[in-house]
C-alpha positions as CSV (number, residue, x, y, z in Angstrom):
1,M,18.8,4.0,14.2
2,S,18.1,2.4,10.7
3,R,14.9,3.0,8.5
4,Y,13.8,0.4,6.4
5,A,10.9,0.1,4.1
6,I,9.5,-3.2,3.0
7,G,7.5,-4.4,0.4
8,D,3.6,-5.9,0.3
9,V,3.9,-8.6,2.8
10,Q,0.5,-10.5,2.1
11,G,0.2,-12.4,5.1
12,C,3.5,-13.5,4.1
13,Y,4.7,-13.4,8.4
14,T,7.6,-16.2,8.0
15,E,9.0,-14.4,5.3
16,L,9.0,-11.3,6.6
17,R,11.0,-12.3,10.2
18,A,13.2,-14.3,7.5
19,L,14.0,-10.6,6.1
20,L,13.9,-8.9,9.3
21,R,16.8,-11.1,10.3
22,Q,18.6,-11.0,7.5
23,L,18.7,-7.2,8.3
24,S,19.9,-7.4,11.8
25,F,16.3,-5.3,12.6
26,S,16.4,-3.8,15.9
27,A,12.5,-3.8,17.2
28,D,13.7,-1.4,20.4
29,R,16.1,0.3,18.4
30,D,15.4,0.6,13.9
31,Q,12.6,1.7,12.3
32,V,10.5,-0.2,9.6
33,W,8.4,1.5,7.0
34,F,5.1,-0.6,5.4
35,V,4.4,0.3,2.1
36,G,0.6,-1.6,3.0
37,D,-1.1,-4.8,2.0
38,L,-0.2,-6.5,5.1
39,V,-2.7,-9.1,4.8
40,N,-4.6,-11.3,2.5
41,R,-3.7,-14.3,-0.2
42,G,-0.5,-15.5,1.7
43,P,-1.4,-17.5,4.5
44,Q,-0.5,-16.3,8.3
45,S,-2.4,-12.9,8.1
46,L,-3.2,-12.8,11.4
47,E,0.1,-13.6,12.6
48,V,1.5,-10.6,10.4
49,L,-1.1,-7.9,12.3
50,R,-0.3,-9.2,15.5
51,F,3.8,-8.6,14.8
52,V,3.4,-5.1,12.7
53,R,0.7,-4.0,15.9
54,D,3.3,-4.9,18.4
55,L,6.1,-3.6,16.8
56,G,4.5,0.0,18.4
57,E,6.0,3.5,17.2
58,N,8.8,1.3,15.7
59,A,6.7,0.4,12.4
60,V,4.7,2.7,10.0
61,T,2.1,1.4,7.9
62,V,0.3,2.7,5.5
63,L,-3.3,0.8,4.1
64,G,-3.4,-0.6,1.2
65,N,-5.8,-2.1,-0.8
66,H,-6.3,-5.1,0.5
67,D,-5.7,-3.8,4.1
68,L,-9.2,-1.7,3.3
69,H,-11.0,-4.7,1.2
70,L,-10.4,-6.4,5.1
71,L,-11.8,-3.7,7.1
72,A,-15.0,-3.6,4.9
73,V,-15.6,-7.2,5.1
74,A,-15.1,-7.2,9.0
75,C,-17.9,-3.8,8.4
76,G,-20.3,-5.8,6.5
77,S,-19.7,-3.6,3.8
78,H,-18.5,-6.8,1.6
79,R,-18.5,-10.2,0.6
80,K,-15.0,-12.3,1.3
81,R,-13.2,-13.3,-2.2
82,K,-12.7,-16.6,-3.2
83,S,-9.3,-16.2,-2.9
84,D,-9.2,-14.3,0.2
85,T,-7.1,-15.8,3.3
86,L,-8.6,-13.8,5.9
87,D,-10.9,-16.0,7.9
88,D,-7.8,-16.4,10.8
89,I,-8.4,-12.7,11.2
90,F,-12.3,-12.9,11.8
91,A,-11.9,-15.8,14.4
92,A,-8.9,-14.6,16.5
93,P,-10.1,-13.7,20.4
94,D,-8.3,-10.0,19.7
95,R,-9.9,-9.9,16.2
96,D,-11.3,-6.4,17.7
97,D,-8.5,-5.2,18.6
98,L,-6.6,-6.1,15.7
99,L,-8.9,-4.3,13.4
100,G,-9.3,-1.3,15.8
101,W,-5.4,-0.9,15.2
102,L,-6.1,-1.3,11.2
103,I,-8.4,1.0,11.0
104,A,-6.4,4.0,12.8
105,R,-3.3,3.5,9.4
106,P,-2.6,6.5,7.7
107,L,-3.0,6.1,3.9
108,A,-0.2,8.4,3.3
109,H,3.3,9.5,5.6
110,Q,5.6,11.3,5.4
111,E,8.9,12.1,7.1
112,H,12.6,13.0,6.7
113,G,11.5,14.1,3.2
114,D,9.8,10.3,2.0
115,L,6.6,10.3,1.3
116,L,4.9,6.6,1.8
117,V,1.7,5.5,-0.3
118,H,0.4,2.0,-1.1
119,A,0.4,2.4,-4.5
120,G,1.1,6.3,-5.9
121,L,-0.4,9.8,-7.2
122,V,-1.9,11.8,-10.2
123,P,0.5,14.4,-11.8
124,Q,-2.1,16.5,-10.4
125,W,-1.5,16.4,-6.8
126,T,1.6,18.3,-4.6
127,V,2.6,15.9,-1.1
128,A,0.6,18.4,0.4
129,T,-2.6,17.4,-1.5
130,A,-2.1,13.7,-1.3
131,L,-1.4,14.2,2.5
132,A,-4.6,16.6,2.7
133,L,-6.8,13.9,1.3
134,A,-5.3,11.4,2.9
135,R,-6.7,12.8,6.1
136,E,-9.9,13.2,4.5
137,V,-10.6,9.6,4.1
138,E,-8.7,9.1,7.5
139,S,-11.7,11.3,9.0
140,A,-14.2,9.2,7.7
141,L,-12.7,6.5,9.2
142,R,-12.7,7.1,12.3
143,T,-16.7,8.7,12.0
144,D,-18.9,6.7,9.5
145,P,-16.4,3.6,8.2
146,R,-19.7,1.7,6.8
147,A,-20.8,4.3,4.7
148,L,-17.5,4.3,3.4
149,F,-17.1,1.2,2.6
150,E,-20.5,0.9,1.2
151,N,-19.5,3.5,-1.1
152,M,-15.8,2.9,-2.3
153,Y,-15.6,0.2,-4.7
154,G,-15.7,1.6,-7.8
155,D,-13.3,3.1,-10.8
156,E,-15.7,6.7,-11.1
157,P,-14.6,9.6,-11.0
158,R,-11.3,9.3,-13.6
159,R,-9.6,12.5,-13.4
160,W,-9.4,14.8,-10.3
161,S,-10.8,18.0,-9.7
162,E,-10.9,20.1,-6.2
163,M,-14.8,20.2,-6.8
164,L,-14.8,16.6,-6.3
165,A,-16.8,16.2,-3.3
166,G,-18.6,13.8,-0.6
167,M,-17.9,10.2,-2.0
168,E,-16.8,10.7,-5.2
169,R,-13.8,12.4,-3.8
170,L,-12.8,10.7,-1.4
171,R,-13.4,7.4,-3.2
172,F,-10.8,8.8,-5.9
173,A,-8.9,9.6,-3.1
174,I,-8.7,5.7,-2.2
175,N,-8.3,4.9,-5.4
176,V,-5.3,6.8,-5.9
177,L,-3.4,6.2,-2.9
178,T,-4.2,2.7,-2.8
179,R,-4.8,1.3,-6.3
180,L,-2.9,3.4,-9.3
181,R,-0.4,2.3,-11.6
182,V,-0.7,4.0,-14.8
183,C,-2.6,7.4,-15.8
184,T,-2.4,9.9,-18.7
185,P,-0.4,12.9,-18.3
186,D,-3.6,14.9,-17.8
187,G,-4.5,13.1,-14.8
188,E,-7.2,10.4,-16.0
189,V,-6.4,7.3,-14.2
190,E,-6.9,3.4,-15.7
191,L,-7.3,1.5,-12.7
192,K,-7.8,-2.3,-14.5
193,M,-4.6,-2.3,-16.3
194,K,-2.2,-4.8,-14.5
195,G,1.0,-6.4,-15.8
196,K,4.0,-5.5,-16.9
197,P,3.9,-1.2,-18.2
198,A,3.3,-0.9,-21.5
199,R,5.7,0.9,-23.5
200,D,4.1,1.7,-26.3
201,H,0.9,2.5,-25.3
202,A,-0.6,6.3,-26.5
203,T,-1.4,8.1,-23.4
204,L,-0.8,5.9,-20.5
205,R,2.0,5.9,-18.4
206,P,3.2,4.7,-15.2
207,W,2.2,7.4,-12.6
208,F,5.7,8.2,-11.6
209,D,7.1,8.5,-15.3
210,I,4.5,11.6,-15.8
211,E,7.0,14.4,-16.4
212,T,4.8,17.4,-15.2
213,R,4.4,15.5,-12.2
214,R,3.9,18.0,-9.7
215,S,5.0,15.2,-6.2
216,K,8.8,15.9,-7.1
217,D,9.6,17.3,-4.1
218,A,9.8,14.2,-2.1
219,R,11.1,10.6,-2.5
220,I,8.0,8.6,-3.0
221,I,8.2,5.1,-1.6
222,F,4.8,2.7,-2.7
223,G,3.6,-1.0,-3.4
224,H,0.9,-2.7,-5.2
225,W,2.4,-3.3,-8.5
226,S,4.4,-7.1,-8.7
227,A,4.5,-7.2,-12.4
228,L,7.0,-3.8,-11.9
229,G,9.0,-5.4,-9.9
230,L,11.5,-3.7,-7.7
231,L,12.5,-0.1,-8.8
232,V,15.3,2.1,-6.8
233,R,15.5,5.4,-8.6
234,R,16.4,9.0,-6.8
235,E,13.1,10.2,-6.6
236,V,10.8,6.7,-6.3
237,V,10.7,3.5,-4.7
238,G,8.8,0.5,-5.8
239,L,9.3,-2.5,-3.7
240,D,6.2,-5.1,-4.5
241,S,8.6,-7.8,-5.8
242,G,5.6,-10.5,-5.4
243,C,6.6,-12.2,-2.4
244,V,2.5,-13.8,-2.5
245,W,3.1,-14.9,-5.9
246,G,6.8,-17.1,-5.8
247,G,9.1,-13.5,-5.9
248,A,10.5,-11.9,-3.0
249,L,10.6,-9.6,-0.1
250,T,12.2,-6.8,-0.6
251,A,13.4,-4.1,2.1
252,L,16.1,-1.1,1.7
253,D,17.5,1.0,4.0
254,L,16.1,4.2,3.5
255,D,18.9,6.0,4.7
256,S,21.7,4.8,3.5
257,D,23.3,3.9,-0.2
258,R,23.6,-0.3,0.5
259,P,21.6,-2.3,-2.2
260,P,18.4,-3.7,-1.4
261,V,18.3,-6.7,0.3
262,S,15.5,-9.1,-1.4
263,L,14.3,-12.8,0.5
264,P,12.9,-15.4,-2.4
265,C,9.3,-16.7,-1.7
266,T,8.0,-19.5,-1.7
267,G,5.2,-18.4,-3.4
268,Y,1.2,-19.4,-2.1
269,Q,-1.0,-17.9,-5.1
270,L,-0.9,-18.1,-9.1
271,P,0.4,-14.4,-9.8
272,D,-2.7,-12.1,-11.4
273,S,-0.6,-8.9,-10.2
274,D,-3.8,-8.0,-8.2
């Protein structure tokens, strides 16, 4: 059995199937980990959802910010954006089954010493803390999704504290796990900054470059940051190589030393690193 991780698909179904063929992926033998953002911006989000769902236990996926956006729109808690390509999902006869499957996905998954998240972790969090907070959000998604989605949007609070409670606690956890790119060494998050990492910024660093980060006991596999591009280190793997923007869709064999496999993509929208 091989275990592959694949970067942000974002509705690029044709590229996903082509990449899996290139990997000689076997749906009844191998496992594929998706870093989140299965949907939106690309042309075939419906087909991607159906395909990944039908892989059953051979697929592991965490929720990304675009996946949560789809669920919030479906719940009536948020409006569609002009750049959204989600209408096929809303019109599908199996819409409710697909959305029910998606909302049951985790925000973090740990296995074999690897932690899968969409975006990142603040330096104060251990892996155990990240998993516990992910479970809190998942419980809110199961019990009262509308209440969560109506309070999910926003950039505050900007700093982690064990004293955070209620929706502020859940919002901070969602923002870190699905939106984080950079933060300060003391854990203040900056969620507006996009583009390539700023090498000369006085305080902000890519979250994975903070030396005091407490989650170094796991290899963290993430996506979300297309402008960063492919990043493969011993302790972190960033797999968003910007497929939907005309970059590539990238896969990594998690249990071998083989180099990543990247499939060039056509590009369906102009890059904005969202």
